[in-house]
C-alpha positions as CSV (number, residue, x, y, z in Angstrom):
1,M,-24.5,54.4,9.5
2,N,-21.8,54.9,12.2
3,K,-21.9,52.2,14.8
4,L,-20.1,52.1,18.2
5,A,-20.2,49.3,20.7
6,Y,-20.4,49.5,24.5
7,L,-20.9,46.8,27.2
8,S,-23.2,47.3,30.1
9,L,-21.3,45.6,32.9
10,G,-22.9,44.3,36.1
11,G,-19.9,42.2,37.3
12,G,-21.9,39.0,37.7
13,L,-21.6,35.7,35.8
14,Q,-22.9,36.7,32.4
15,S,-21.4,40.1,31.8
16,S,-18.1,38.8,33.2
17,T,-18.2,36.0,30.7
18,I,-18.7,38.5,27.9
19,V,-15.6,40.4,29.1
20,E,-13.5,37.2,29.2
21,M,-14.7,36.3,25.7
22,I,-13.7,39.7,24.4
23,V,-10.3,39.4,26.0
24,E,-9.9,35.8,24.6
25,K,-10.9,37.2,21.2
26,E,-14.1,35.1,20.9
27,L,-16.2,38.3,20.8
28,P,-15.5,41.6,19.1
29,L,-13.9,44.5,21.0
30,V,-16.1,47.3,22.5
31,K,-15.2,50.9,23.0
32,A,-15.8,50.7,26.8
33,A,-17.3,48.5,29.5
34,I,-19.5,50.6,31.8
35,F,-20.3,49.6,35.4
36,A,-23.1,51.5,37.2
37,D,-22.3,51.5,40.9
38,T,-25.2,51.9,43.3
39,L,-22.7,52.0,46.2
40,D,-24.4,49.0,47.7
41,E,-22.8,46.1,45.9
42,P,-21.3,43.2,48.0
43,G,-17.5,43.5,48.4
44,Y,-16.9,40.6,46.1
45,V,-18.5,42.5,43.2
46,Y,-16.1,45.4,43.6
47,E,-13.2,42.8,43.6
48,Q,-14.6,41.3,40.4
49,I,-14.8,44.8,38.8
50,K,-11.1,45.4,39.7
51,Y,-10.2,42.0,38.2
52,L,-12.1,42.7,35.0
53,E,-10.6,46.1,34.7
54,K,-7.1,44.5,34.6
55,R,-8.3,42.0,32.1
56,L,-9.7,44.7,29.8
57,E,-6.5,46.7,30.0
58,T,-4.8,43.8,28.1
59,V,-6.9,44.7,25.1
60,D,-6.9,48.5,25.6
61,I,-10.6,48.7,26.7
62,P,-11.4,51.1,29.5
63,L,-13.7,50.0,32.4
64,V,-15.7,53.0,33.3
65,V,-17.5,53.3,36.7
66,V,-20.6,55.6,36.8
67,N,-22.9,56.5,39.6
68,N,-26.3,58.2,40.2
69,G,-26.5,58.2,43.9
70,D,-26.2,55.9,47.0
71,I,-29.3,53.6,46.9
72,Y,-28.9,52.7,50.6
73,K,-28.6,56.2,52.0
74,D,-31.0,57.8,49.5
75,T,-33.8,55.4,50.5
76,I,-33.6,55.8,54.3
77,S,-32.3,59.4,54.7
78,G,-32.6,61.2,51.4
79,V,-34.6,64.5,51.5
80,K,-35.1,64.8,47.7
81,R,-37.1,62.5,45.4
82,V,-35.5,59.1,45.0
83,P,-36.4,56.1,42.9
84,S,-38.7,53.5,44.5
85,I,-37.2,50.1,45.4
86,P,-39.5,47.0,45.3
87,V,-39.7,46.5,49.1
88,F,-42.7,44.6,50.5
89,T,-45.6,46.4,52.2
90,E,-47.7,45.0,55.0
91,G,-51.4,45.2,54.5
92,D,-54.5,44.1,56.4
93,E,-55.4,41.3,53.9
94,K,-52.4,40.7,51.7
95,T,-48.8,41.7,51.1
96,G,-48.1,44.4,48.6
97,R,-45.0,45.7,46.9
98,M,-43.6,49.1,46.0
99,M,-42.7,49.9,42.4
100,R,-39.2,49.0,41.0
101,Q,-37.7,52.2,39.7
102,C,-34.1,51.6,41.0
103,T,-32.8,49.7,38.0
104,Y,-33.6,52.5,35.6
105,E,-32.5,55.4,37.8
106,Y,-29.3,53.9,39.3
107,K,-28.2,51.7,36.4
108,I,-29.6,52.7,33.1
109,V,-29.6,56.5,33.5
110,P,-25.9,57.0,34.5
111,I,-24.7,54.6,31.8
112,E,-26.7,56.5,29.1
113,K,-25.5,59.8,30.5
114,W,-21.9,58.7,30.2
115,I,-22.3,57.5,26.6
116,R,-24.0,60.7,25.6
117,N,-21.0,62.6,26.9
118,D,-18.6,60.2,25.2
119,L,-20.4,60.8,21.9
120,L,-20.3,64.5,22.5
121,G,-16.6,64.4,23.0
122,M,-16.2,62.6,19.7
123,G,-18.2,65.2,17.9
124,L,-21.1,62.7,17.4
125,A,-23.6,64.7,19.5
126,K,-24.5,68.3,20.3
127,K,-25.4,70.1,23.5
128,N,-28.3,72.7,23.4
129,K,-28.5,75.9,25.5
130,V,-29.9,74.2,28.5
131,G,-27.3,71.4,28.5
132,S,-29.2,68.5,27.0
133,I,-27.2,66.3,24.7
134,Y,-28.7,65.2,21.4
135,I,-27.1,62.5,19.3
136,N,-26.4,63.4,15.7
137,R,-28.6,62.0,13.0
138,G,-27.3,58.7,11.6
139,I,-25.3,57.8,14.7
140,K,-26.1,54.3,16.1
141,I,-24.5,52.6,19.0
142,E,-24.7,49.0,20.1
143,M,-25.3,48.3,23.8
144,G,-24.1,44.8,24.8
145,I,-26.3,43.3,27.6
146,G,-25.4,40.2,29.6
147,F,-28.7,38.2,29.3
148,S,-28.1,34.5,28.7
149,L,-30.3,32.1,26.7
150,D,-32.4,31.2,29.8
151,E,-33.3,34.9,30.1
152,A,-34.4,35.4,26.5
153,L,-37.8,36.6,27.6
154,R,-36.1,39.7,29.1
155,M,-34.9,40.9,25.6
156,K,-36.5,44.1,24.5
157,P,-35.5,47.0,22.2
158,N,-34.0,50.1,23.6
159,K,-36.4,53.1,23.9
160,H,-33.8,55.3,22.1
161,A,-33.6,55.1,18.4
162,W,-29.9,55.7,18.5
163,V,-29.3,52.6,20.7
164,E,-29.5,49.1,19.5
165,N,-29.5,46.5,22.3
166,R,-27.4,43.4,21.7
167,W,-27.2,40.1,23.6
168,P,-24.0,38.4,22.7
169,L,-24.6,35.3,24.9
170,I,-28.1,34.7,23.4
171,D,-26.6,35.1,19.9
172,L,-24.1,32.3,20.9
173,R,-27.0,30.2,22.4
174,M,-25.2,30.3,25.8
175,S,-27.1,29.7,29.1
176,K,-25.8,30.4,32.6
177,L,-24.5,26.9,32.8
178,D,-22.8,27.3,29.5
179,C,-21.1,30.4,30.9
180,K,-19.8,28.6,33.9
181,N,-18.6,25.7,31.8
182,W,-16.8,28.1,29.4
183,L,-15.0,29.8,32.3
184,E,-14.0,26.5,33.9
185,K,-12.7,25.2,30.6
186,K,-10.5,28.4,30.3
187,G,-9.4,28.2,33.9
188,L,-11.0,31.5,34.7
189,P,-12.7,32.6,37.9
190,I,-16.4,32.1,38.2
191,P,-18.0,35.2,39.8
192,M,-20.9,35.3,42.2
193,K,-24.2,37.1,41.5
194,S,-24.2,40.8,41.1
195,S,-27.0,42.8,42.8
196,C,-27.4,45.3,45.6
197,R,-27.1,43.9,49.1
198,I,-30.5,45.4,49.9
199,C,-32.3,44.0,46.9
200,P,-35.7,42.6,47.8
201,Y,-35.4,40.0,45.0
202,H,-32.9,38.0,46.9
203,N,-34.1,34.5,47.7
204,D,-33.8,32.9,51.1
205,R,-30.7,30.9,50.0
206,F,-28.8,34.1,49.3
207,W,-30.0,35.8,52.4
208,R,-28.8,32.9,54.5
209,Y,-25.5,32.8,52.6
210,M,-25.0,36.5,53.4
211,K,-25.9,35.9,57.1
212,D,-23.5,33.0,57.4
213,N,-20.6,34.3,55.3
214,M,-20.9,38.1,55.0
215,V,-21.4,39.2,58.5
216,E,-20.9,43.0,58.1
217,D,-23.1,43.0,55.0
218,W,-25.8,41.1,56.9
219,E,-25.7,43.6,59.7
220,D,-26.1,46.5,57.3
221,V,-29.1,44.7,55.7
222,V,-30.7,44.1,59.1
223,S,-30.1,47.8,60.0
224,F,-31.5,49.0,56.6
225,D,-34.6,46.8,57.0
226,N,-35.3,48.2,60.5
227,K,-34.8,51.8,59.3
228,L,-37.4,51.2,56.6
229,R,-39.9,51.4,59.5
230,T,-38.2,53.8,61.9
231,S,-36.5,56.4,59.7
232,S,-37.8,59.5,57.9
233,S,-36.9,60.2,54.3
234,W,-38.6,61.4,51.0
235,F,-39.2,57.8,50.0
236,L,-40.3,56.4,53.4
237,D,-42.6,59.3,54.3
238,R,-44.5,59.0,51.0
239,A,-44.8,55.3,51.2
240,N,-46.9,55.7,54.4
241,K,-46.8,52.0,55.0
242,K,-44.8,49.5,57.0
243,L,-42.0,48.4,54.6
244,Y,-39.9,45.2,54.7
245,L,-37.1,43.7,52.6
246,H,-38.5,40.2,53.0
247,K,-41.7,38.9,51.5
248,S,-42.8,37.5,54.9
249,C,-43.1,41.1,56.1
250,L,-41.0,40.2,59.1
251,P,-37.8,42.0,60.3
252,M,-34.8,40.4,58.5
253,D,-33.3,39.2,61.8
254,K,-36.6,37.4,62.5
255,V,-37.1,35.6,59.2
256,N,-36.7,31.8,58.9
257,L,-34.1,31.5,56.2
258,E,-34.4,27.8,55.6
259,T,-35.0,27.2,51.9
260,Q,-38.2,25.6,50.7
261,Q,-36.2,22.4,49.9
262,E,-35.0,22.2,53.5
263,R,-38.6,22.5,54.6
264,G,-39.5,19.5,52.4
265,Q,-41.3,21.7,49.8
266,L,-40.6,21.9,46.1
267,G,-39.9,25.6,45.5
268,M,-40.7,26.6,41.9
269,F,-39.4,30.1,42.5
270,D,-36.7,29.3,45.1
271,E,-33.9,29.5,42.6
272,C,-30.8,31.6,41.9
273,D,-32.0,35.1,41.0
274,E,-28.6,36.1,39.7
275,G,-28.5,39.5,38.1
276,Y,-32.2,40.4,38.3
277,C,-31.2,43.9,37.3
278,F,-27.9,43.6,35.7
279,V,-25.7,40.6,35.1
């Protein structure tokens, strides 16, 4: 069986650690590291991707950037079908939530498309008359994913028989803290979380960090949140509900962003949500 290895790269702590371990020869080489850009990452993520690209160049591994649309613009002004993002909905009795389709459409689909074309270029796949690419029988690729040991419950097999998901950090029994400690020991930079600026899964701690330290990004988030209720698009028109980024169903500039600890409460879920989609 012919096996090829790729890395799904989010640019956050865990996938960055995998890259650094590859460069430091503590993990095997991969054919390519692939970053799916939603065009809505914080600026520090793009800086991290540039840094990782240079690191990978030292071991002759390309860092490939793929894209399947602009999640910000598609949501508030797109005229064609777009994936649903998990924004909150205001109801008469309780808060609801839209489906989360964005990870698959903006992350997984463009990465898979690029790999199919890469295999086609190597003669390991074929294209039919309508342009669909089929992987040759017996071809198997390994997809490295940056889940750490504390995220083991997120492990699941790939839906494609020709893709075998692998979790290098879990194989090494490494948690997020282990990743940070390993980077510190090597004298390497510790990246911040990787996720879209408009991701509704951000906790109040991150929202407040953005408000205090990333002023332009915060202004974009506030504007996006307002447009969820004032604009017209394929997604917004079909939602037919008042939508909000924050679970309180308040406009972002009206939300109390004190953490639960600051309010004197023990917050079971008020923790770092690093890399909810990709890490």
